[in-house]
C-alpha positions as CSV (number, residue, x, y, z in Angstrom):
1,M,5.8,23.5,14.0
2,Y,9.1,23.3,12.2
3,V,12.2,21.3,12.9
4,I,15.8,22.4,12.4
5,G,18.5,19.8,11.9
6,T,22.2,20.3,12.4
7,A,24.8,18.9,10.1
8,G,28.5,19.1,9.9
9,H,31.9,17.6,10.7
10,V,32.8,16.2,14.2
11,D,34.0,18.8,16.7
12,H,32.8,21.8,14.7
13,G,30.6,23.0,17.5
14,K,27.1,21.7,16.6
15,S,26.1,20.8,20.1
16,A,27.6,23.9,21.6
17,L,25.7,26.0,19.1
18,V,22.4,24.3,19.9
19,Q,23.0,25.0,23.6
20,A,23.8,28.6,22.8
21,L,20.6,29.0,20.7
22,S,18.3,27.1,23.1
23,G,19.9,26.9,26.5
24,I,19.5,23.1,26.4
25,D,22.5,20.7,26.3
26,P,21.5,18.2,23.5
27,D,24.2,15.7,24.6
28,R,22.1,13.2,26.7
29,W,24.5,10.4,27.5
30,A,27.3,10.4,30.1
31,E,29.7,8.9,27.4
32,E,29.0,11.9,25.2
33,K,29.8,14.4,28.0
34,A,32.9,12.4,29.0
35,R,34.3,12.3,25.4
36,G,33.0,15.7,24.3
37,L,31.6,13.9,21.3
38,T,28.0,13.6,20.1
39,I,27.3,9.9,19.5
40,D,23.5,9.7,19.1
41,L,20.8,12.2,18.3
42,G,20.2,15.1,20.6
43,F,17.1,17.2,20.9
44,A,16.3,20.8,22.0
45,W,14.0,23.7,21.2
46,C,14.0,27.4,21.3
47,E,11.8,30.4,20.9
48,L,12.7,32.7,18.0
49,P,12.5,36.5,18.0
50,S,9.1,36.2,16.4
51,G,7.8,34.3,19.4
52,R,7.4,31.0,17.5
53,A,9.0,27.9,18.9
54,V,11.1,25.5,16.8
55,S,12.5,22.1,17.5
56,I,16.2,21.3,17.0
57,V,17.6,17.9,16.2
58,D,21.4,17.7,16.8
59,V,23.1,15.0,14.9
60,P,26.6,13.4,15.5
61,G,29.3,14.5,13.2
62,H,31.7,11.5,13.4
63,E,31.7,9.2,10.4
64,R,31.3,6.2,12.7
65,F,27.9,7.5,13.8
66,I,26.6,8.5,10.3
67,K,23.7,6.0,10.6
68,N,22.5,7.9,13.8
69,M,22.8,11.2,11.8
70,L,20.6,9.7,9.1
71,A,18.0,8.6,11.6
72,G,17.5,12.2,12.7
73,V,17.8,14.3,9.5
74,G,14.9,12.8,7.6
75,G,12.2,14.8,9.2
76,I,13.8,18.3,9.3
77,N,12.4,21.4,7.5
78,L,15.5,23.6,7.8
79,A,19.2,22.5,7.7
80,L,21.7,24.2,9.9
81,L,25.1,23.3,8.3
82,V,27.8,23.9,10.9
83,I,31.3,24.6,9.7
84,A,34.2,25.6,12.1
85,A,36.0,28.7,10.9
86,D,39.4,27.4,12.1
87,E,39.1,24.2,10.1
88,G,36.8,25.0,7.2
89,V,35.3,22.3,5.0
90,M,36.1,18.8,6.2
91,P,35.2,15.2,5.0
92,Q,32.0,14.9,7.1
93,T,31.0,18.4,6.0
94,R,30.9,17.1,2.5
95,E,29.1,13.9,3.3
96,H,26.5,15.6,5.4
97,L,25.9,18.1,2.6
98,D,25.6,15.2,0.1
99,I,23.0,13.7,2.4
100,L,21.0,16.9,2.7
101,D,21.2,17.3,-1.1
102,L,20.0,13.7,-1.7
103,L,17.1,14.2,0.8
104,D,16.1,17.3,-1.3
105,I,16.4,19.6,1.8
106,D,16.5,22.9,0.0
107,R,16.0,25.4,2.9
108,G,18.9,26.1,5.2
109,L,21.8,28.2,6.3
110,V,25.4,27.9,7.3
111,A,26.6,28.6,10.8
112,L,30.3,29.5,10.6
113,T,31.3,28.7,14.2
114,K,34.4,29.4,16.3
115,T,34.9,32.8,14.7
116,D,36.7,33.9,17.9
117,L,39.6,31.7,16.8
118,V,40.3,33.3,13.4
119,D,40.9,36.8,11.9
120,E,38.7,38.6,9.4
121,E,40.9,37.7,6.4
122,W,40.8,33.9,7.2
123,L,37.1,34.2,7.8
124,A,36.6,35.7,4.3
125,L,38.6,32.8,2.7
126,V,36.4,30.2,4.5
127,E,33.2,31.9,3.4
128,E,34.4,31.8,-0.2
129,E,35.1,28.1,0.2
130,I,31.6,27.5,1.6
131,V,30.0,29.4,-1.3
132,E,31.9,27.1,-3.7
133,L,30.9,24.0,-1.7
134,L,27.2,24.8,-1.8
135,A,27.1,25.5,-5.5
136,D,25.1,22.9,-7.5
137,T,23.5,21.5,-4.3
138,T,20.0,22.1,-2.9
139,L,21.5,24.6,-0.5
140,A,23.2,26.8,-3.1
141,G,23.0,30.4,-2.2
142,S,22.1,29.7,1.5
143,P,23.1,32.6,3.9
144,I,26.2,32.3,6.0
145,A,26.1,33.4,9.6
146,P,29.4,33.9,11.5
147,V,28.9,33.0,15.2
148,S,30.8,32.0,18.3
149,A,29.0,29.8,20.8
150,L,31.8,30.5,23.3
151,T,31.5,34.3,23.3
152,G,27.9,34.6,22.2
153,V,28.8,36.9,19.3
154,G,26.4,36.4,16.4
155,V,24.0,34.2,18.3
156,E,21.1,36.7,18.2
157,E,21.8,37.5,14.6
158,L,21.7,33.7,13.8
159,Q,18.3,33.4,15.6
160,A,16.9,36.3,13.6
161,L,18.2,34.7,10.4
162,I,16.6,31.4,11.3
163,D,13.4,33.3,11.9
164,S,13.5,34.9,8.5
165,Q,14.3,31.5,6.8
166,I,11.3,29.9,8.4
167,D,9.1,32.7,7.1
168,D,9.7,31.3,3.6
169,L,9.0,27.7,4.5
170,P,5.9,26.1,3.0
171,P,3.1,25.0,5.4
172,I,3.6,21.7,7.1
173,P,1.6,19.0,5.1
174,D,-1.5,17.6,6.7
175,Q,-3.0,14.7,4.8
176,G,-5.0,13.4,7.7
177,R,-2.7,10.3,7.8
178,P,-0.4,10.8,10.8
179,R,2.8,8.9,11.0
180,M,5.9,9.3,13.1
181,P,9.2,7.5,12.4
182,I,10.4,6.5,15.8
183,D,14.0,7.6,16.7
184,R,13.8,6.8,20.4
185,A,11.8,4.3,22.5
186,F,12.1,3.9,26.3
187,S,10.1,3.3,29.4
188,I,9.2,5.6,32.2
189,S,8.3,4.1,35.6
190,G,4.6,4.6,36.2
191,F,3.9,5.6,32.6
192,G,5.2,2.8,30.5
193,A,6.4,3.0,26.9
194,V,7.3,6.3,25.3
195,V,8.4,6.9,21.7
196,T,9.7,10.1,20.1
197,G,10.0,11.4,16.6
198,T,8.8,14.1,14.2
199,L,5.1,13.8,13.5
200,L,4.4,13.8,9.7
201,D,1.2,14.2,7.5
202,G,-1.4,14.6,10.3
203,E,-2.2,15.1,14.0
204,I,-2.7,12.6,16.8
205,S,-4.7,13.0,20.0
206,V,-4.8,11.4,23.4
207,G,-7.0,8.3,23.2
208,D,-6.3,7.7,19.5
209,P,-5.8,4.0,18.5
210,V,-2.4,3.7,16.7
211,I,-0.4,1.0,15.1
212,I,3.4,0.5,15.1
213,E,4.8,-0.9,11.8
214,P,6.4,-3.2,10.8
215,G,4.9,-5.7,13.2
216,R,1.3,-4.4,13.4
217,I,1.6,-3.6,17.1
218,E,-1.8,-2.2,18.1
219,C,-1.8,0.3,21.0
220,R,-3.4,3.6,22.1
221,V,-2.1,7.1,22.8
222,R,-2.0,7.6,26.6
223,G,-0.3,11.0,26.6
224,L,1.5,13.5,24.4
225,Q,4.3,16.0,25.0
226,S,6.2,18.5,22.9
227,H,8.9,20.7,24.3
228,E,8.1,19.4,27.7
229,E,4.5,20.7,27.4
230,T,1.6,18.3,27.8
231,L,-0.7,18.3,24.8
232,D,-4.2,16.9,24.0
233,T,-3.4,16.9,20.3
234,A,0.0,17.0,18.6
235,P,0.1,18.9,15.3
236,P,1.9,17.8,12.1
237,G,5.5,18.8,12.1
238,A,5.9,18.7,15.9
239,R,8.8,16.9,17.7
240,T,6.6,14.7,19.8
241,A,6.9,12.3,22.7
242,V,4.0,9.7,22.8
243,N,3.2,7.7,25.9
244,L,1.6,4.5,24.7
245,S,-0.6,1.9,26.5
246,G,-0.9,-1.7,25.4
247,V,2.7,-2.1,24.4
248,S,6.1,-2.6,26.0
249,A,9.1,-0.4,25.0
250,N,11.1,-3.6,24.6
251,D,8.9,-4.4,21.6
252,I,9.7,-1.1,19.8
253,E,12.9,-0.3,17.9
254,R,14.3,2.8,16.2
255,G,13.1,2.8,12.6
256,M,9.6,1.6,13.3
257,V,6.7,3.9,12.4
258,L,3.8,5.0,14.6
259,T,0.8,5.6,12.4
260,S,-3.0,5.7,12.3
261,P,-4.6,2.3,11.4
262,G,-5.7,1.2,7.9
263,W,-3.3,2.7,5.4
264,L,0.5,2.2,5.9
265,E,1.5,-1.4,5.0
266,P,5.0,-2.7,5.4
267,T,6.7,-3.5,2.2
268,S,9.8,-5.5,1.1
269,A,10.1,-3.8,-2.3
270,I,10.0,-0.2,-3.4
271,D,10.2,1.6,-6.8
272,I,12.5,4.6,-6.6
273,R,14.0,7.5,-8.5
274,L,17.7,7.1,-7.8
275,R,20.5,9.7,-8.0
276,A,24.2,8.9,-7.5
277,V,26.3,11.2,-5.4
278,A,28.3,13.6,-7.6
279,G,32.0,12.8,-7.4
280,A,31.4,9.1,-6.5
281,S,34.6,7.1,-6.9
282,R,33.0,4.3,-8.9
283,P,29.6,3.7,-10.6
284,L,26.8,1.9,-8.9
285,P,26.2,-1.5,-10.6
286,H,22.9,-3.3,-11.2
287,N,22.1,-5.8,-8.4
288,A,24.5,-4.2,-6.0
289,T,23.6,-4.4,-2.3
290,R,23.8,-1.3,-0.1
291,T,22.2,0.0,3.1
292,L,19.0,1.9,2.7
293,H,18.3,4.7,5.2
294,V,14.7,5.9,5.2
295,G,12.9,7.7,8.0
296,A,14.7,6.5,11.1
297,D,15.1,3.0,9.7
298,E,18.0,1.2,8.0
299,V,18.0,-2.1,6.1
300,Q,20.0,-3.9,3.5
301,A,18.7,-3.5,-0.1
302,R,19.5,-5.0,-3.4
303,I,19.4,-2.4,-6.2
304,R,17.7,-3.5,-9.5
305,L,18.4,-0.8,-12.0
306,L,15.4,-0.6,-14.4
307,E,17.5,1.0,-17.2
308,G,21.1,0.4,-17.9
309,D,23.7,-1.7,-16.0
310,L,25.6,1.1,-14.2
311,L,24.7,4.4,-12.5
312,A,27.5,6.9,-13.0
313,S,28.5,9.7,-10.6
314,G,25.8,12.4,-10.5
315,D,23.4,10.6,-12.9
316,S,19.8,9.6,-12.1
317,T,17.8,6.5,-13.0
318,W,14.8,4.4,-12.1
319,A,15.3,1.4,-9.9
320,Q,13.6,-1.1,-7.6
321,L,14.9,-2.0,-4.2
322,R,14.4,-5.5,-2.9
323,L,14.7,-5.3,0.9
324,E,16.1,-7.8,3.4
325,R,13.1,-7.2,5.6
326,P,9.9,-5.1,5.5
327,I,9.9,-1.4,6.2
328,A,7.1,1.1,6.8
329,A,7.5,4.0,4.3
330,A,5.3,6.1,2.1
331,R,5.3,7.3,-1.5
332,G,7.3,10.5,-1.7
333,D,9.7,9.7,1.2
334,H,13.3,10.5,0.6
335,F,16.1,8.1,1.3
336,V,19.8,7.6,1.2
337,L,21.9,4.6,0.2
338,R,25.3,4.0,1.8
339,S,28.1,1.5,1.4
340,A,30.2,0.6,4.4
341,E,32.5,3.6,3.7
342,A,30.4,6.3,2.1
343,T,27.1,7.7,1.0
344,V,26.6,6.6,-2.6
345,A,23.1,7.6,-3.7
346,G,19.7,8.7,-2.7
347,G,16.3,9.8,-4.0
348,R,12.6,9.4,-3.6
349,I,10.2,6.5,-3.2
350,V,7.7,6.4,-6.0
351,D,5.7,3.2,-5.2
352,T,5.7,1.2,-2.0
353,R,3.7,-1.8,-3.4
354,P,5.3,-2.5,-6.8
355,R,5.1,-5.6,-8.9
356,R,8.4,-7.0,-10.4
357,H,9.2,-5.1,-13.6
358,H,10.9,-6.1,-16.8
359,R,14.1,-4.0,-17.2
360,N,14.2,-1.2,-19.9
361,D,10.4,-1.4,-20.3
362,Q,9.3,2.1,-21.5
363,S,5.7,1.7,-20.3
364,T,7.0,1.0,-16.8
365,L,9.4,3.9,-16.8
366,Q,6.6,6.3,-18.1
367,A,4.3,5.1,-15.3
368,L,7.0,5.7,-12.7
369,Q,7.5,9.2,-14.1
370,R,3.8,10.0,-13.7
371,L,3.9,8.8,-10.2
372,L,6.9,11.0,-9.4
373,D,5.8,14.3,-10.7
374,G,2.2,13.9,-12.0
375,S,-0.9,15.6,-10.7
376,P,-3.3,13.9,-8.2
377,D,-5.3,12.8,-11.2
378,D,-2.3,11.3,-12.9
379,T,-1.2,9.6,-9.6
380,L,-4.7,8.2,-9.0
381,L,-5.1,6.8,-12.5
382,T,-1.6,5.4,-12.6
383,V,-2.0,3.6,-9.3
384,L,-5.5,2.4,-10.4
385,Q,-4.0,0.9,-13.6
386,R,-1.4,-1.0,-11.6
387,M,-4.1,-2.5,-9.2
388,E,-7.3,-2.7,-11.2
389,P,-10.0,-3.7,-10.6
390,V,-9.7,-2.4,-7.1
391,R,-11.9,-1.3,-4.2
392,W,-11.9,2.5,-3.6
393,S,-10.7,2.1,0.0
394,D,-7.7,0.1,-1.2
395,L,-6.9,2.6,-4.0
396,L,-7.1,5.5,-1.6
397,A,-4.6,3.8,0.7
398,R,-2.2,2.9,-2.1
399,S,-2.4,6.3,-3.7
400,E,-1.3,7.9,-0.4
401,L,-3.1,11.1,-1.4
402,A,-5.1,13.1,1.0
403,V,-8.7,11.9,1.2
404,E,-10.1,15.2,-0.1
405,E,-7.5,15.4,-2.9
406,A,-8.0,11.8,-4.0
407,S,-11.8,12.1,-3.9
408,A,-11.8,15.2,-6.1
409,A,-9.4,13.5,-8.5
410,L,-11.7,10.5,-8.7
411,E,-14.8,12.5,-9.3
412,R,-13.0,14.3,-12.2
413,Q,-11.8,11.0,-13.7
414,V,-15.3,9.3,-13.4
415,S,-17.0,12.4,-15.0
416,G,-14.5,12.3,-17.8
417,G,-15.0,8.6,-18.5
418,A,-11.4,7.6,-17.7
419,V,-12.6,5.6,-14.6
420,V,-15.7,3.4,-14.3
421,V,-17.4,2.5,-11.0
422,L,-18.4,-1.2,-11.2
423,D,-21.3,-0.8,-8.8
424,E,-24.9,0.0,-9.5
425,G,-25.1,1.6,-6.1
426,G,-22.5,4.2,-7.0
427,M,-19.5,5.2,-4.9
428,S,-18.8,3.7,-1.5
429,D,-15.6,2.5,0.2
430,S,-16.3,-1.0,-1.1
431,A,-17.1,0.1,-4.7
432,V,-14.8,-1.5,-7.3
433,L,-13.1,0.9,-9.7
434,I,-11.5,0.2,-13.1
435,S,-10.1,2.4,-15.8
436,D,-11.8,2.6,-19.2
437,L,-8.8,0.8,-20.7
438,G,-8.9,-1.8,-17.9
439,L,-12.6,-2.3,-18.5
440,G,-12.0,-3.1,-22.1
441,A,-9.4,-5.6,-21.1
442,L,-11.6,-7.1,-18.5
443,T,-14.6,-7.6,-20.8
444,A,-12.2,-9.1,-23.5
445,R,-10.8,-11.5,-20.9
446,A,-14.4,-12.5,-19.8
447,E,-15.2,-13.2,-23.5
448,A,-12.1,-15.2,-23.9
449,I,-12.8,-17.3,-20.8
450,V,-16.3,-18.1,-21.9
451,T,-15.3,-18.8,-25.5
452,D,-12.6,-21.2,-24.4
453,Y,-15.0,-22.9,-22.1
454,V,-17.8,-23.5,-24.6
455,N,-15.3,-24.6,-27.2
456,L,-13.9,-27.2,-24.8
457,Y,-17.4,-28.2,-23.7
458,P,-19.7,-27.6,-26.7
459,L,-22.6,-29.6,-25.3
460,R,-22.9,-27.6,-22.1
461,A,-25.2,-24.6,-21.7
462,G,-22.3,-22.3,-21.0
463,L,-19.9,-21.3,-18.2
464,P,-21.7,-21.1,-14.8
465,R,-22.0,-17.6,-13.5
466,E,-20.1,-18.2,-10.3
467,D,-17.2,-19.9,-12.2
468,L,-16.7,-16.8,-14.3
469,R,-16.9,-14.5,-11.3
470,S,-14.3,-16.6,-9.5
471,R,-11.9,-16.5,-12.5
472,L,-12.3,-12.8,-12.8
473,N,-11.8,-12.4,-9.0
474,L,-14.6,-9.8,-8.7
475,P,-16.9,-9.1,-5.7
476,Q,-20.6,-10.0,-6.3
477,R,-21.8,-6.4,-6.9
478,A,-19.0,-5.6,-9.3
479,F,-19.6,-8.8,-11.2
480,A,-23.4,-8.1,-11.4
481,F,-22.5,-4.7,-12.9
482,L,-20.2,-6.3,-15.4
483,Q,-22.8,-9.0,-16.3
484,E,-25.4,-6.4,-17.1
485,L,-22.9,-4.3,-19.1
486,M,-21.9,-7.3,-21.2
487,S,-25.4,-8.5,-21.7
488,N,-26.7,-5.1,-22.8
489,S,-23.8,-4.7,-25.2
490,G,-24.4,-8.2,-26.7
491,Q,-20.9,-9.4,-25.9
492,L,-22.2,-12.3,-23.8
493,M,-25.6,-13.8,-23.1
494,V,-26.8,-15.2,-19.7
495,R,-29.1,-18.1,-19.8
496,D,-30.2,-20.2,-16.8
497,G,-27.3,-18.9,-14.7
498,S,-24.6,-19.6,-17.3
499,F,-22.7,-17.3,-19.7
500,D,-22.6,-18.2,-23.4
501,R,-21.7,-16.5,-26.7
502,P,-24.8,-15.0,-28.3
503,D,-23.8,-16.3,-31.7
504,R,-23.4,-19.9,-30.6
505,S,-25.8,-22.8,-31.1
506,V,-25.4,-26.3,-30.0
507,A,-25.3,-28.8,-33.0
508,L,-24.8,-32.5,-32.4
509,S,-22.7,-34.6,-34.6
510,E,-24.2,-37.8,-36.1
511,E,-22.4,-39.8,-33.5
512,Q,-23.7,-37.6,-30.6
513,Q,-27.2,-37.7,-32.1
514,A,-27.0,-41.5,-32.1
515,Q,-25.8,-41.5,-28.5
516,V,-28.7,-39.2,-27.5
517,E,-31.3,-41.4,-29.1
518,S,-29.8,-44.5,-27.5
519,L,-29.7,-42.9,-24.0
520,L,-33.2,-41.5,-24.2
521,S,-34.6,-44.9,-25.3
522,R,-32.7,-46.6,-22.5
523,L,-34.0,-44.2,-19.8
524,K,-37.6,-44.5,-21.2
525,D,-37.4,-48.3,-21.0
526,Q,-36.0,-48.2,-17.5
527,G,-38.9,-45.9,-16.3
528,V,-38.9,-45.3,-12.6
529,R,-36.0,-47.7,-11.9
530,P,-33.1,-46.2,-14.0
531,D,-29.7,-47.8,-13.8
532,T,-27.8,-45.5,-11.3
533,D,-24.5,-47.3,-11.9
534,A,-24.3,-46.7,-15.6
535,A,-21.5,-44.5,-16.9
536,F,-22.9,-41.8,-19.1
537,D,-21.1,-38.9,-20.8
538,G,-21.5,-36.0,-18.4
539,D,-21.6,-33.3,-21.2
540,L,-24.3,-35.3,-23.0
541,L,-26.4,-35.5,-19.8
542,E,-26.0,-31.8,-19.3
543,Y,-27.1,-31.1,-22.9
544,L,-30.2,-33.3,-22.5
545,E,-31.1,-31.6,-19.2
546,A,-30.7,-28.1,-20.9
547,Q,-33.0,-29.3,-23.7
548,G,-35.6,-30.4,-21.1
549,L,-35.4,-34.1,-22.2
550,I,-34.2,-35.5,-18.8
551,V,-34.1,-34.6,-15.2
552,R,-30.9,-35.2,-13.3
553,L,-31.1,-36.0,-9.6
554,K,-28.5,-36.6,-6.9
555,G,-26.7,-39.9,-6.6
556,G,-26.4,-40.4,-10.4
557,V,-30.2,-40.7,-10.9
558,N,-31.3,-39.7,-14.4
559,L,-35.0,-39.7,-15.3
560,E,-36.5,-39.4,-18.8
561,R,-38.7,-36.2,-18.7
562,R,-42.1,-37.9,-19.2
563,T,-41.2,-40.4,-16.5
564,F,-40.3,-37.6,-14.1
565,D,-43.6,-35.7,-14.9
566,D,-45.6,-38.9,-14.3
567,M,-43.8,-39.5,-10.9
568,L,-44.5,-35.8,-9.9
569,A,-48.2,-36.1,-10.8
570,E,-48.5,-39.3,-8.9
571,T,-46.8,-37.8,-5.8
572,R,-49.1,-34.7,-5.9
573,T,-52.1,-37.0,-6.0
574,L,-50.9,-39.0,-3.1
575,L,-50.2,-35.9,-0.9
576,E,-53.5,-34.2,-1.9
577,A,-55.3,-37.4,-0.8
578,Q,-53.6,-37.9,2.6
579,E,-51.7,-34.6,3.1
580,R,-48.6,-36.5,4.4
581,A,-46.5,-39.3,3.0
582,T,-43.4,-41.0,4.2
583,L,-40.5,-42.0,2.0
584,A,-41.6,-45.6,2.0
585,E,-45.2,-44.6,1.0
586,V,-43.9,-42.6,-1.9
587,R,-41.6,-45.4,-2.9
588,D,-44.4,-47.9,-2.9
589,R,-46.8,-45.6,-4.8
590,L,-44.3,-45.0,-7.5
591,G,-43.0,-48.6,-7.6
592,T,-39.4,-47.5,-7.5
593,S,-36.4,-48.2,-5.2
594,R,-35.7,-46.4,-1.9
595,K,-32.5,-44.7,-3.4
596,I,-34.4,-43.3,-6.3
597,A,-37.4,-42.2,-4.2
598,Q,-35.1,-40.4,-1.8
599,A,-33.3,-38.5,-4.6
600,F,-36.6,-37.7,-6.2
601,L,-38.1,-36.3,-3.0
602,E,-35.0,-34.3,-2.2
603,H,-35.2,-32.7,-5.7
604,L,-38.9,-31.8,-5.0
605,D,-37.8,-30.3,-1.7
606,T,-35.2,-28.2,-3.4
607,S,-37.7,-27.1,-6.1
608,R,-40.3,-26.2,-3.4
609,V,-42.8,-28.7,-4.5
610,T,-42.7,-30.6,-1.2
611,R,-41.5,-29.8,2.3
612,R,-40.1,-32.3,4.8
613,V,-41.8,-32.4,8.2
614,G,-40.2,-35.0,10.5
615,D,-40.1,-38.3,8.6
616,A,-42.9,-37.3,6.1
617,R,-43.4,-34.9,3.1
618,V,-46.2,-32.4,2.6
619,L,-47.0,-30.2,-0.3
620,W,-45.3,-26.8,-0.3
621,H,-47.7,-24.0,0.2
622,G,-45.3,-21.1,0.5
């Protein structure tokens, strides 16, 4: 279902024309009727000669209500620019046309209204003015339809012209990710909260769980209407009223977005392709603050130009907007920037979750260009390289591609070797993905981390596996894949749960060798009663343990290896003889202290030599 949006100067007959086309008065408020002036958005629909129905959004023409106009024009498919024949092109005609041009609305027509007030010669002059006005805009060459809402002359011809224009419109996109910028929210007695808007990118059905962003308001679709017809499912493109359960209308504001769960995250920064209005009175400076209008929302935004310090009239550039508060928007959405007096620029959103960029960085600008006009493969790979390593489910959400489109692109990239799945189990929503270049950087980083560690601690057996996984911030399965990859390639070796360089060997200095001999002699002399309060070099102890020369127990207990083996044999003999032994019995049999006996038995429990049963130990039998 397609949506037509009016545009044009105040009092040029937009609302009267909508009523002539549809039979519906779009002015909803008493103040609008009393003043003869559209203040807020109006809504109507009509059936065209072909039998298809279209929605109509009627926008206010007065410059004081331009923000209301912007809230309604974002979701339209066909622009109906209304120009009164008796006045011709006026200031808001030009600003509304600038807005349509910045929003890249390239399908439309001009309704030349109030033709009953002028003669044919004047009408021809106004038509020439309109042709000149539209030149160099997205609506250049659009047909012009003379019409009088008062007499009805030209209304049928206008309906037929609209019908033919819609024939040439592309299909409504359906990416399976429904979202609806909310332009109205109210409550109906007995039904509760109702929100309205134009449904984009997917369908919603009664009973569906939905979320309103920003704010993560979870609710459920209770009922649906379009053109006063009750629906079970609303299709993409439809002007839709959604009755919601689980939420109050007081918690919902214009500009919020109703969407399916799991993909649309609010953001306080966006990367954009920005174009200044042609004929702007002054250039747009770096770090300027303007009002951003996107969807039905508006928010203050600081403009960080990513190339140059000024954006001149009619020029385009890359920029990042830092927002006063989060918004819910998607990659590819069009937007407008306004000052307090005028529309100054507009463009398209390229990335909704950007990092902070260095200005004038060519690699950043090239990546943004790929996101703007690249293929699904380019888009997926560019987003991946900005996030990697990343789970497939997160990449899918950030790419904002249709699921089938993204899956096909991923399959091509994996087959071609540009993307690697860091998971032995293959693809799943939780599988971690990385580009081939990213994988090279990741393995180099892992090597560097391990090298730095073993250089800092040369006596240790290497960097513990879990420490490296934590530093690389990888899930277990992805890290296991990386471990096998690096082991097989010989980049790193894994020994006793630690990573080491394969070309490294531990060599003691003369001083360290002397310390080792002294420590081993001391532990041998102390036997089953080692000094637990002695301060030993931790790296030296770790080295001796890795060499199998000592056994380290809890509580600072260090046993010379032969002493430990003798204690183990004696404990086995005791338990084989009487099956059970208490801590005190083991202590007495070994001739040691309670502290050392307890640390020794806990070590045997952990090693599955013994098992604790009540206050006693028994041999472990599996």
